[in-house]
PDB file of N, CA, C and O in Angstrom:
ATOM      1  N   MET A   1      80.549  -3.935  39.730  1.00  0.00           N
ATOM      2  CA  MET A   1      79.809  -3.305  38.660  1.00  0.00           C
ATOM      3  C   MET A   1      80.811  -2.613  37.739  1.00  0.00           C
ATOM      4  O   MET A   1      81.664  -1.846  38.184  1.00  0.00           O
ATOM      5  N   LEU A   2      80.688  -2.899  36.467  1.00  0.00           N
ATOM      6  CA  LEU A   2      81.609  -2.332  35.485  1.00  0.00           C
ATOM      7  C   LEU A   2      81.040  -1.116  34.768  1.00  0.00           C
ATOM      8  O   LEU A   2      81.774  -0.203  34.392  1.00  0.00           O
ATOM      9  N   HIS A   3      79.732  -1.115  34.585  1.00  0.00           N
ATOM     10  CA  HIS A   3      79.110  -0.031  33.828  1.00  0.00           C
ATOM     11  C   HIS A   3      77.628   0.035  34.186  1.00  0.00           C
ATOM     12  O   HIS A   3      76.994  -0.987  34.445  1.00  0.00           O
ATOM     13  N   GLU A   4      77.091   1.245  34.197  1.00  0.00           N
ATOM     14  CA  GLU A   4      75.661   1.453  34.439  1.00  0.00           C
ATOM     15  C   GLU A   4      75.193   2.542  33.496  1.00  0.00           C
ATOM     16  O   GLU A   4      75.886   3.538  33.287  1.00  0.00           O
ATOM     17  N   GLU A   5      74.013   2.347  32.928  1.00  0.00           N
ATOM     18  CA  GLU A   5      73.459   3.344  32.011  1.00  0.00           C
ATOM     19  C   GLU A   5      71.950   3.389  32.177  1.00  0.00           C
ATOM     20  O   GLU A   5      71.292   2.350  32.233  1.00  0.00           O
ATOM     21  N   ASN A   6      71.406   4.596  32.255  1.00  0.00           N
ATOM     22  CA  ASN A   6      69.964   4.777  32.363  1.00  0.00           C
ATOM     23  C   ASN A   6      69.388   4.888  30.949  1.00  0.00           C
ATOM     24  O   ASN A   6      69.748   5.791  30.194  1.00  0.00           O
ATOM     25  N   PHE A   7      68.505   3.976  30.603  1.00  0.00           N
ATOM     26  CA  PHE A   7      67.899   3.952  29.268  1.00  0.00           C
ATOM     27  C   PHE A   7      66.566   4.710  29.212  1.00  0.00           C
ATOM     28  O   PHE A   7      65.805   4.548  28.258  1.00  0.00           O
ATOM     29  N   ARG A   8      66.284   5.522  30.209  1.00  0.00           N
ATOM     30  CA  ARG A   8      64.994   6.214  30.294  1.00  0.00           C
ATOM     31  C   ARG A   8      64.677   6.997  29.024  1.00  0.00           C
ATOM     32  O   ARG A   8      63.581   6.865  28.479  1.00  0.00           O
ATOM     33  N   HIS A   9      65.606   7.801  28.548  1.00  0.00           N
ATOM     34  CA  HIS A   9      65.347   8.612  27.351  1.00  0.00           C
ATOM     35  C   HIS A   9      65.122   7.735  26.119  1.00  0.00           C
ATOM     36  O   HIS A   9      64.261   8.028  25.290  1.00  0.00           O
ATOM     37  N   HIS A  10      65.893   6.672  26.009  1.00  0.00           N
ATOM     38  CA  HIS A  10      65.746   5.761  24.870  1.00  0.00           C
ATOM     39  C   HIS A  10      64.364   5.097  24.881  1.00  0.00           C
ATOM     40  O   HIS A  10      63.726   4.965  23.836  1.00  0.00           O
ATOM     41  N   TYR A  11      63.908   4.683  26.065  1.00  0.00           N
ATOM     42  CA  TYR A  11      62.598   4.041  26.154  1.00  0.00           C
ATOM     43  C   TYR A  11      61.485   5.029  25.826  1.00  0.00           C
ATOM     44  O   TYR A  11      60.501   4.660  25.185  1.00  0.00           O
ATOM     45  N   ALA A  12      61.630   6.286  26.261  1.00  0.00           N
ATOM     46  CA  ALA A  12      60.616   7.296  25.942  1.00  0.00           C
ATOM     47  C   ALA A  12      60.516   7.490  24.427  1.00  0.00           C
ATOM     48  O   ALA A  12      59.417   7.578  23.880  1.00  0.00           O
ATOM     49  N   MET A  13      61.656   7.555  23.761  1.00  0.00           N
ATOM     50  CA  MET A  13      61.646   7.738  22.304  1.00  0.00           C
ATOM     51  C   MET A  13      61.104   6.504  21.589  1.00  0.00           C
ATOM     52  O   MET A  13      60.363   6.626  20.614  1.00  0.00           O
ATOM     53  N   THR A  14      61.469   5.324  22.069  1.00  0.00           N
ATOM     54  CA  THR A  14      60.962   4.091  21.464  1.00  0.00           C
ATOM     55  C   THR A  14      59.453   4.010  21.615  1.00  0.00           C
ATOM     56  O   THR A  14      58.752   3.677  20.660  1.00  0.00           O
ATOM     57  N   LEU A  15      58.946   4.310  22.802  1.00  0.00           N
ATOM     58  CA  LEU A  15      57.500   4.270  23.028  1.00  0.00           C
ATOM     59  C   LEU A  15      56.778   5.331  22.198  1.00  0.00           C
ATOM     60  O   LEU A  15      55.664   5.095  21.732  1.00  0.00           O
ATOM     61  N   ARG A  16      57.397   6.489  22.010  1.00  0.00           N
ATOM     62  CA  ARG A  16      56.817   7.517  21.129  1.00  0.00           C
ATOM     63  C   ARG A  16      56.613   6.941  19.735  1.00  0.00           C
ATOM     64  O   ARG A  16      55.549   7.096  19.136  1.00  0.00           O
ATOM     65  N   ASP A  17      57.642   6.275  19.226  1.00  0.00           N
ATOM     66  CA  ASP A  17      57.566   5.706  17.880  1.00  0.00           C
ATOM     67  C   ASP A  17      56.567   4.555  17.809  1.00  0.00           C
ATOM     68  O   ASP A  17      55.840   4.429  16.824  1.00  0.00           O
ATOM     69  N   TRP A  18      56.525   3.720  18.837  1.00  0.00           N
ATOM     70  CA  TRP A  18      55.566   2.610  18.852  1.00  0.00           C
ATOM     71  C   TRP A  18      54.131   3.126  18.907  1.00  0.00           C
ATOM     72  O   TRP A  18      53.246   2.575  18.253  1.00  0.00           O
ATOM     73  N   CYS A  19      53.899   4.184  19.686  1.00  0.00           N
ATOM     74  CA  CYS A  19      52.546   4.769  19.750  1.00  0.00           C
ATOM     75  C   CYS A  19      52.141   5.324  18.386  1.00  0.00           C
ATOM     76  O   CYS A  19      51.012   5.122  17.939  1.00  0.00           O
ATOM     77  N   ARG A  20      53.059   6.017  17.733  1.00  0.00           N
ATOM     78  CA  ARG A  20      52.781   6.564  16.404  1.00  0.00           C
ATOM     79  C   ARG A  20      52.502   5.427  15.423  1.00  0.00           C
ATOM     80  O   ARG A  20      51.596   5.530  14.596  1.00  0.00           O
ATOM     81  N   ASN A  21      53.264   4.360  15.512  1.00  0.00           N
ATOM     82  CA  ASN A  21      53.078   3.213  14.631  1.00  0.00           C
ATOM     83  C   ASN A  21      51.716   2.564  14.870  1.00  0.00           C
ATOM     84  O   ASN A  21      51.047   2.161  13.918  1.00  0.00           O
ATOM     85  N   LEU A  22      51.307   2.462  16.120  1.00  0.00           N
ATOM     86  CA  LEU A  22      49.995   1.889  16.422  1.00  0.00           C
ATOM     87  C   LEU A  22      48.881   2.763  15.846  1.00  0.00           C
ATOM     88  O   LEU A  22      47.920   2.250  15.273  1.00  0.00           O
ATOM     89  N   VAL A  23      49.008   4.079  15.998  1.00  0.00           N
ATOM     90  CA  VAL A  23      48.006   4.992  15.437  1.00  0.00           C
ATOM     91  C   VAL A  23      47.966   4.858  13.913  1.00  0.00           C
ATOM     92  O   VAL A  23      46.893   4.791  13.315  1.00  0.00           O
ATOM     93  N   ASP A  24      49.139   4.821  13.300  1.00  0.00           N
ATOM     94  CA  ASP A  24      49.211   4.725  11.839  1.00  0.00           C
ATOM     95  C   ASP A  24      48.648   3.411  11.302  1.00  0.00           C
ATOM     96  O   ASP A  24      48.194   3.351  10.160  1.00  0.00           O
ATOM     97  N   HIS A  25      48.675   2.366  12.115  1.00  0.00           N
ATOM     98  CA  HIS A  25      48.230   1.037  11.679  1.00  0.00           C
ATOM     99  C   HIS A  25      47.097   0.516  12.565  1.00  0.00           C
ATOM    100  O   HIS A  25      46.983  -0.685  12.810  1.00  0.00           O
ATOM    101  N   TRP A  26      46.264   1.444  13.039  1.00  0.00           N
ATOM    102  CA  TRP A  26      45.218   1.106  13.994  1.00  0.00           C
ATOM    103  C   TRP A  26      44.270   0.022  13.477  1.00  0.00           C
ATOM    104  O   TRP A  26      43.994  -0.951  14.180  1.00  0.00           O
ATOM    105  N   GLU A  27      43.782   0.187  12.274  1.00  0.00           N
ATOM    106  CA  GLU A  27      42.820  -0.781  11.729  1.00  0.00           C
ATOM    107  C   GLU A  27      43.435  -2.177  11.623  1.00  0.00           C
ATOM    108  O   GLU A  27      42.782  -3.179  11.914  1.00  0.00           O
ATOM    109  N   GLU A  28      44.685  -2.226  11.206  1.00  0.00           N
ATOM    110  CA  GLU A  28      45.370  -3.525  11.115  1.00  0.00           C
ATOM    111  C   GLU A  28      45.539  -4.154  12.494  1.00  0.00           C
ATOM    112  O   GLU A  28      45.357  -5.361  12.653  1.00  0.00           O
ATOM    113  N   ALA A  29      45.883  -3.347  13.483  1.00  0.00           N
ATOM    114  CA  ALA A  29      46.064  -3.855  14.845  1.00  0.00           C
ATOM    115  C   ALA A  29      44.750  -4.391  15.402  1.00  0.00           C
ATOM    116  O   ALA A  29      44.717  -5.464  16.005  1.00  0.00           O
ATOM    117  N   VAL A  30      43.673  -3.644  15.198  1.00  0.00           N
ATOM    118  CA  VAL A  30      42.353  -4.085  15.675  1.00  0.00           C
ATOM    119  C   VAL A  30      41.953  -5.382  14.988  1.00  0.00           C
ATOM    120  O   VAL A  30      41.420  -6.287  15.630  1.00  0.00           O
ATOM    121  N   ALA A  31      42.206  -5.477  13.694  1.00  0.00           N
ATOM    122  CA  ALA A  31      41.874  -6.705  12.968  1.00  0.00           C
ATOM    123  C   ALA A  31      42.684  -7.894  13.492  1.00  0.00           C
ATOM    124  O   ALA A  31      42.195  -9.024  13.514  1.00  0.00           O
ATOM    125  N   GLU A  32      43.909  -7.636  13.907  1.00  0.00           N
ATOM    126  CA  GLU A  32      44.799  -8.713  14.377  1.00  0.00           C
ATOM    127  C   GLU A  32      44.465  -9.184  15.792  1.00  0.00           C
ATOM    128  O   GLU A  32      44.418 -10.386  16.052  1.00  0.00           O
ATOM    129  N   VAL A  33      44.229  -8.226  16.719  1.00  0.00           N
ATOM    130  CA  VAL A  33      44.082  -8.606  18.136  1.00  0.00           C
ATOM    131  C   VAL A  33      42.732  -8.249  18.743  1.00  0.00           C
ATOM    132  O   VAL A  33      42.432  -8.668  19.861  1.00  0.00           O
ATOM    133  N   GLY A  34      41.915  -7.485  18.030  1.00  0.00           N
ATOM    134  CA  GLY A  34      40.626  -7.057  18.565  1.00  0.00           C
ATOM    135  C   GLY A  34      40.723  -5.682  19.201  1.00  0.00           C
ATOM    136  O   GLY A  34      41.794  -5.250  19.627  1.00  0.00           O
ATOM    137  N   LEU A  35      39.581  -5.001  19.259  1.00  0.00           N
ATOM    138  CA  LEU A  35      39.540  -3.627  19.772  1.00  0.00           C
ATOM    139  C   LEU A  35      39.975  -3.522  21.235  1.00  0.00           C
ATOM    140  O   LEU A  35      40.787  -2.653  21.554  1.00  0.00           O
ATOM    141  N   PRO A  36      39.469  -4.372  22.142  1.00  0.00           N
ATOM    142  CA  PRO A  36      39.878  -4.225  23.548  1.00  0.00           C
ATOM    143  C   PRO A  36      41.391  -4.353  23.754  1.00  0.00           C
ATOM    144  O   PRO A  36      41.987  -3.566  24.490  1.00  0.00           O
ATOM    145  N   THR A  37      42.001  -5.329  23.115  1.00  0.00           N
ATOM    146  CA  THR A  37      43.446  -5.528  23.282  1.00  0.00           C
ATOM    147  C   THR A  37      44.229  -4.373  22.672  1.00  0.00           C
ATOM    148  O   THR A  37      45.204  -3.913  23.265  1.00  0.00           O
ATOM    149  N   ALA A  38      43.825  -3.901  21.511  1.00  0.00           N
ATOM    150  CA  ALA A  38      44.505  -2.766  20.881  1.00  0.00           C
ATOM    151  C   ALA A  38      44.413  -1.527  21.768  1.00  0.00           C
ATOM    152  O   ALA A  38      45.387  -0.787  21.901  1.00  0.00           O
ATOM    153  N   LYS A  39      43.253  -1.297  22.373  1.00  0.00           N
ATOM    154  CA  LYS A  39      43.089  -0.150  23.275  1.00  0.00           C
ATOM    155  C   LYS A  39      43.987  -0.272  24.501  1.00  0.00           C
ATOM    156  O   LYS A  39      44.618   0.701  24.914  1.00  0.00           O
ATOM    157  N   VAL A  40      44.042  -1.466  25.079  1.00  0.00           N
ATOM    158  CA  VAL A  40      44.883  -1.676  26.264  1.00  0.00           C
ATOM    159  C   VAL A  40      46.348  -1.408  25.937  1.00  0.00           C
ATOM    160  O   VAL A  40      47.039  -0.731  26.699  1.00  0.00           O
ATOM    161  N   TRP A  41      46.826  -1.934  24.813  1.00  0.00           N
ATOM    162  CA  TRP A  41      48.216  -1.716  24.432  1.00  0.00           C
ATOM    163  C   TRP A  41      48.487  -0.247  24.125  1.00  0.00           C
ATOM    164  O   TRP A  41      49.543   0.273  24.488  1.00  0.00           O
ATOM    165  N   GLY A  42      47.552   0.427  23.464  1.00  0.00           N
ATOM    166  CA  GLY A  42      47.728   1.853  23.196  1.00  0.00           C
ATOM    167  C   GLY A  42      47.826   2.656  24.481  1.00  0.00           C
ATOM    168  O   GLY A  42      48.687   3.527  24.611  1.00  0.00           O
ATOM    169  N   LEU A  43      46.945   2.366  25.431  1.00  0.00           N
ATOM    170  CA  LEU A  43      46.968   3.065  26.718  1.00  0.00           C
ATOM    171  C   LEU A  43      48.247   2.752  27.485  1.00  0.00           C
ATOM    172  O   LEU A  43      48.885   3.649  28.037  1.00  0.00           O
ATOM    173  N   TYR A  44      48.613   1.482  27.515  1.00  0.00           N
ATOM    174  CA  TYR A  44      49.826   1.062  28.225  1.00  0.00           C
ATOM    175  C   TYR A  44      51.068   1.766  27.669  1.00  0.00           C
ATOM    176  O   TYR A  44      51.882   2.287  28.431  1.00  0.00           O
ATOM    177  N   MET A  45      51.207   1.778  26.351  1.00  0.00           N
ATOM    178  CA  MET A  45      52.389   2.403  25.755  1.00  0.00           C
ATOM    179  C   MET A  45      52.388   3.916  25.944  1.00  0.00           C
ATOM    180  O   MET A  45      53.437   4.506  26.204  1.00  0.00           O
ATOM    181  N   ALA A  46      51.229   4.546  25.817  1.00  0.00           N
ATOM    182  CA  ALA A  46      51.154   6.000  25.992  1.00  0.00           C
ATOM    183  C   ALA A  46      51.472   6.392  27.436  1.00  0.00           C
ATOM    184  O   ALA A  46      52.222   7.338  27.676  1.00  0.00           O
ATOM    185  N   ALA A  47      50.900   5.663  28.391  1.00  0.00           N
ATOM    186  CA  ALA A  47      51.155   5.961  29.802  1.00  0.00           C
ATOM    187  C   ALA A  47      52.617   5.704  30.158  1.00  0.00           C
ATOM    188  O   ALA A  47      53.216   6.466  30.916  1.00  0.00           O
ATOM    189  N   SER A  48      53.186   4.639  29.616  1.00  0.00           N
ATOM    190  CA  SER A  48      54.597   4.341  29.877  1.00  0.00           C
ATOM    191  C   SER A  48      55.491   5.430  29.296  1.00  0.00           C
ATOM    192  O   SER A  48      56.465   5.845  29.924  1.00  0.00           O
ATOM    193  N   ARG A  49      55.157   5.886  28.102  1.00  0.00           N
ATOM    194  CA  ARG A  49      55.940   6.955  27.479  1.00  0.00           C
ATOM    195  C   ARG A  49      55.948   8.195  28.363  1.00  0.00           C
ATOM    196  O   ARG A  49      57.005   8.768  28.627  1.00  0.00           O
ATOM    197  N   VAL A  50      54.773   8.608  28.820  1.00  0.00           N
ATOM    198  CA  VAL A  50      54.671   9.795  29.676  1.00  0.00           C
ATOM    199  C   VAL A  50      55.465   9.595  30.964  1.00  0.00           C
ATOM    200  O   VAL A  50      56.155  10.506  31.423  1.00  0.00           O
ATOM    201  N   ALA A  51      55.367   8.411  31.539  1.00  0.00           N
ATOM    202  CA  ALA A  51      56.090   8.137  32.785  1.00  0.00           C
ATOM    203  C   ALA A  51      57.603   8.208  32.577  1.00  0.00           C
ATOM    204  O   ALA A  51      58.313   8.755  33.421  1.00  0.00           O
ATOM    205  N   PHE A  52      58.102   7.667  31.475  1.00  0.00           N
ATOM    206  CA  PHE A  52      59.537   7.771  31.188  1.00  0.00           C
ATOM    207  C   PHE A  52      59.928   9.225  30.931  1.00  0.00           C
ATOM    208  O   PHE A  52      60.963   9.679  31.419  1.00  0.00           O
ATOM    209  N   GLU A  53      59.119   9.955  30.174  1.00  0.00           N
ATOM    210  CA  GLU A  53      59.433  11.354  29.860  1.00  0.00           C
ATOM    211  C   GLU A  53      59.471  12.221  31.111  1.00  0.00           C
ATOM    212  O   GLU A  53      60.278  13.147  31.197  1.00  0.00           O
ATOM    213  N   HIS A  54      58.611  11.933  32.077  1.00  0.00           N
ATOM    214  CA  HIS A  54      58.528  12.743  33.299  1.00  0.00           C
ATOM    215  C   HIS A  54      59.359  12.168  34.440  1.00  0.00           C
ATOM    216  O   HIS A  54      59.239  12.602  35.585  1.00  0.00           O
ATOM    217  N   ASN A  55      60.191  11.200  34.124  1.00  0.00           N
ATOM    218  CA  ASN A  55      61.108  10.590  35.087  1.00  0.00           C
ATOM    219  C   ASN A  55      60.382   9.897  36.245  1.00  0.00           C
ATOM    220  O   ASN A  55      60.897   9.839  37.362  1.00  0.00           O
ATOM    221  N   ASN A  56      59.191   9.378  35.972  1.00  0.00           N
ATOM    222  CA  ASN A  56      58.488   8.570  36.966  1.00  0.00           C
ATOM    223  C   ASN A  56      58.915   7.113  36.889  1.00  0.00           C
ATOM    224  O   ASN A  56      58.741   6.358  37.846  1.00  0.00           O
ATOM    225  N   ILE A  57      59.473   6.721  35.754  1.00  0.00           N
ATOM    226  CA  ILE A  57      60.009   5.378  35.556  1.00  0.00           C
ATOM    227  C   ILE A  57      61.414   5.531  34.994  1.00  0.00           C
ATOM    228  O   ILE A  57      61.670   6.394  34.153  1.00  0.00           O
ATOM    229  N   GLN A  58      62.307   4.695  35.463  1.00  0.00           N
ATOM    230  CA  GLN A  58      63.647   4.620  34.895  1.00  0.00           C
ATOM    231  C   GLN A  58      63.965   3.160  34.626  1.00  0.00           C
ATOM    232  O   GLN A  58      63.407   2.263  35.257  1.00  0.00           O
ATOM    233  N   LEU A  59      64.860   2.936  33.693  1.00  0.00           N
ATOM    234  CA  LEU A  59      65.328   1.588  33.428  1.00  0.00           C
ATOM    235  C   LEU A  59      66.845   1.656  33.322  1.00  0.00           C
ATOM    236  O   LEU A  59      67.390   2.341  32.457  1.00  0.00           O
ATOM    237  N   HIS A  60      67.513   0.941  34.207  1.00  0.00           N
ATOM    238  CA  HIS A  60      68.972   0.958  34.248  1.00  0.00           C
ATOM    239  C   HIS A  60      69.534  -0.362  33.744  1.00  0.00           C
ATOM    240  O   HIS A  60      69.090  -1.440  34.139  1.00  0.00           O
ATOM    241  N   HIS A  61      70.511  -0.254  32.871  1.00  0.00           N
ATOM    242  CA  HIS A  61      71.249  -1.412  32.372  1.00  0.00           C
ATOM    243  C   HIS A  61      72.544  -1.469  33.180  1.00  0.00           C
ATOM    244  O   HIS A  61      73.281  -0.487  33.257  1.00  0.00           O
ATOM    245  N   VAL A  62      72.810  -2.620  33.777  1.00  0.00           N
ATOM    246  CA  VAL A  62      73.996  -2.781  34.612  1.00  0.00           C
ATOM    247  C   VAL A  62      74.851  -3.909  34.047  1.00  0.00           C
ATOM    248  O   VAL A  62      74.351  -4.994  33.750  1.00  0.00           O
ATOM    249  N   LEU A  63      76.134  -3.641  33.904  1.00  0.00           N
ATOM    250  CA  LEU A  63      77.090  -4.660  33.487  1.00  0.00           C
ATOM    251  C   LEU A  63      77.963  -4.984  34.694  1.00  0.00           C
ATOM    252  O   LEU A  63      78.649  -4.113  35.229  1.00  0.00           O
ATOM    253  N   ALA A  64      77.932  -6.233  35.112  1.00  0.00           N
ATOM    254  CA  ALA A  64      78.680  -6.654  36.294  1.00  0.00           C
ATOM    255  C   ALA A  64      79.513  -7.883  35.961  1.00  0.00           C
ATOM    256  O   ALA A  64      79.281  -8.557  34.958  1.00  0.00           O
ATOM    257  N   ALA A  65      80.478  -8.160  36.813  1.00  0.00           N
ATOM    258  CA  ALA A  65      81.331  -9.335  36.616  1.00  0.00           C
ATOM    259  C   ALA A  65      81.628  -9.974  37.966  1.00  0.00           C
ATOM    260  O   ALA A  65      81.687  -9.299  38.993  1.00  0.00           O
ATOM    261  N   ASN A  66      81.813 -11.275  37.941  1.00  0.00           N
ATOM    262  CA  ASN A  66      82.251 -11.986  39.140  1.00  0.00           C
ATOM    263  C   ASN A  66      83.735 -11.731  39.359  1.00  0.00           C
ATOM    264  O   ASN A  66      84.494 -11.563  38.405  1.00  0.00           O
ATOM    265  N   VAL A  67      84.135 -11.705  40.600  1.00  0.00           N
ATOM    266  CA  VAL A  67      85.545 -11.544  40.933  1.00  0.00           C
ATOM    267  C   VAL A  67      86.034 -12.799  41.645  1.00  0.00           C
ATOM    268  O   VAL A  67      85.250 -13.558  42.215  1.00  0.00           O
ATOM    269  N   ASP A  68      87.344 -12.999  41.599  1.00  0.00           N
ATOM    270  CA  ASP A  68      87.913 -14.147  42.303  1.00  0.00           C
ATOM    271  C   ASP A  68      88.058 -13.801  43.791  1.00  0.00           C
ATOM    272  O   ASP A  68      87.723 -12.685  44.189  1.00  0.00           O
ATOM    273  N   PRO A  69      88.541 -14.714  44.606  1.00  0.00           N
ATOM    274  CA  PRO A  69      88.648 -14.445  46.051  1.00  0.00           C
ATOM    275  C   PRO A  69      89.531 -13.248  46.399  1.00  0.00           C
ATOM    276  O   PRO A  69      89.430 -12.717  47.505  1.00  0.00           O
ATOM    277  N   TRP A  70      90.398 -12.811  45.477  1.00  0.00           N
ATOM    278  CA  TRP A  70      91.270 -11.669  45.728  1.00  0.00           C
ATOM    279  C   TRP A  70      90.705 -10.372  45.146  1.00  0.00           C
ATOM    280  O   TRP A  70      91.367  -9.334  45.188  1.00  0.00           O
ATOM    281  N   GLY A  71      89.501 -10.425  44.611  1.00  0.00           N
ATOM    282  CA  GLY A  71      88.866  -9.238  44.061  1.00  0.00           C
ATOM    283  C   GLY A  71      89.236  -8.930  42.628  1.00  0.00           C
ATOM    284  O   GLY A  71      88.913  -7.853  42.125  1.00  0.00           O
ATOM    285  N   GLU A  72      89.907  -9.853  41.958  1.00  0.00           N
ATOM    286  CA  GLU A  72      90.312  -9.648  40.566  1.00  0.00           C
ATOM    287  C   GLU A  72      89.231 -10.171  39.623  1.00  0.00           C
ATOM    288  O   GLU A  72      88.565 -11.168  39.904  1.00  0.00           O
ATOM    289  N   ASP A  73      89.074  -9.473  38.497  1.00  0.00           N
ATOM    290  CA  ASP A  73      88.066  -9.912  37.523  1.00  0.00           C
ATOM    291  C   ASP A  73      88.653 -10.234  36.147  1.00  0.00           C
ATOM    292  O   ASP A  73      87.925 -10.696  35.269  1.00  0.00           O
ATOM    293  N   ASP A  74      89.938 -10.003  35.942  1.00  0.00           N
ATOM    294  CA  ASP A  74      90.612 -10.297  34.671  1.00  0.00           C
ATOM    295  C   ASP A  74      90.009  -9.567  33.480  1.00  0.00           C
ATOM    296  O   ASP A  74      90.073 -10.065  32.356  1.00  0.00           O
ATOM    297  N   LEU A  75      89.434  -8.415  33.702  1.00  0.00           N
ATOM    298  CA  LEU A  75      88.835  -7.644  32.614  1.00  0.00           C
ATOM    299  C   LEU A  75      89.708  -6.435  32.300  1.00  0.00           C
ATOM    300  O   LEU A  75      90.386  -5.918  33.188  1.00  0.00           O
ATOM    301  N   PRO A  76      89.701  -5.974  31.043  1.00  0.00           N
ATOM    302  CA  PRO A  76      90.504  -4.799  30.681  1.00  0.00           C
ATOM    303  C   PRO A  76      89.997  -3.544  31.388  1.00  0.00           C
ATOM    304  O   PRO A  76      88.832  -3.459  31.776  1.00  0.00           O
ATOM    305  N   LEU A  77      90.894  -2.576  31.545  1.00  0.00           N
ATOM    306  CA  LEU A  77      90.525  -1.334  32.221  1.00  0.00           C
ATOM    307  C   LEU A  77      89.651  -0.438  31.352  1.00  0.00           C
ATOM    308  O   LEU A  77      88.904   0.391  31.873  1.00  0.00           O
ATOM    309  N   ARG A  78      89.734  -0.593  30.055  1.00  0.00           N
ATOM    310  CA  ARG A  78      88.911   0.210  29.147  1.00  0.00           C
ATOM    311  C   ARG A  78      87.702  -0.609  28.696  1.00  0.00           C
ATOM    312  O   ARG A  78      87.791  -1.830  28.574  1.00  0.00           O
ATOM    313  N   PRO A  79      86.581   0.055  28.450  1.00  0.00           N
ATOM    314  CA  PRO A  79      85.393  -0.672  27.971  1.00  0.00           C
ATOM    315  C   PRO A  79      85.678  -1.346  26.629  1.00  0.00           C
ATOM    316  O   PRO A  79      86.060  -0.679  25.668  1.00  0.00           O
ATOM    317  N   TRP A  80      85.500  -2.618  26.563  1.00  0.00           N
ATOM    318  CA  TRP A  80      85.734  -3.374  25.332  1.00  0.00           C
ATOM    319  C   TRP A  80      84.465  -3.475  24.484  1.00  0.00           C
ATOM    320  O   TRP A  80      84.523  -3.916  23.336  1.00  0.00           O
ATOM    321  N   TRP A  81      83.325  -3.072  25.038  1.00  0.00           N
ATOM    322  CA  TRP A  81      82.056  -3.222  24.327  1.00  0.00           C
ATOM    323  C   TRP A  81      81.703  -2.001  23.495  1.00  0.00           C
ATOM    324  O   TRP A  81      80.682  -2.000  22.808  1.00  0.00           O
ATOM    325  N   THR A  82      82.541  -0.947  23.545  1.00  0.00           N
ATOM    326  CA  THR A  82      82.266   0.248  22.739  1.00  0.00           C
ATOM    327  C   THR A  82      83.232   0.289  21.558  1.00  0.00           C
ATOM    328  O   THR A  82      84.370  -0.165  21.670  1.00  0.00           O
ATOM    329  N   PRO A  83      82.784   0.828  20.434  1.00  0.00           N
ATOM    330  CA  PRO A  83      83.667   0.902  19.252  1.00  0.00           C
ATOM    331  C   PRO A  83      84.813   1.870  19.451  1.00  0.00           C
ATOM    332  O   PRO A  83      85.638   2.043  18.554  1.00  0.00           O
TER     333      PRO A  83
END
């Protein structure tokens, strides 16, 4: 494993914005998918947001690499994916 990061806070903020967007465009969403589906998605996103905010759900991003038989991975010691 080369790197691990918990995206819990990012998902909570994203879901906050998606919930606000759904509320702001409620009539359009209902017209597009119907009232039952819009309600289900609103509930799902709101409940997921609360779960991420209260640390009931976490999402971890893991960066891993294969190693050769000697345990070498030929990767640089510093993270190359960050600016």
